[in-house]
C-alpha positions, 0 to 999 in steps of 0.5 A: 152911395154905389159900391165903386164910390166907397172903394174909391174914397177908401183908396183915396184915403189909403193913398193920402195917409201913405203919402203923409207917412212917407212924408213925415217918417223919414224926417224924424230920423234923418240925422241918423241916416244921414251920419250913416251914409257919410260913414258908409263910403268913408275909406279907413285911415289906418291901413296896416303896412307891416308884415305883408308879402313883398312885391315882386314883378310877375315875368 
């Protein structure tokens, strides 16, 4: 085999392995990632409303 053919075969096998890893790996931990993603943009439900600076107009 020519050297260039061996390099092409190695690159093709590496690309297939990387594609398989990207396809399989996220599905194993998708439950935790989905839960963290939904909590990231969730605003807090308990706001401190006592003891702040009084609001006054800026004229």
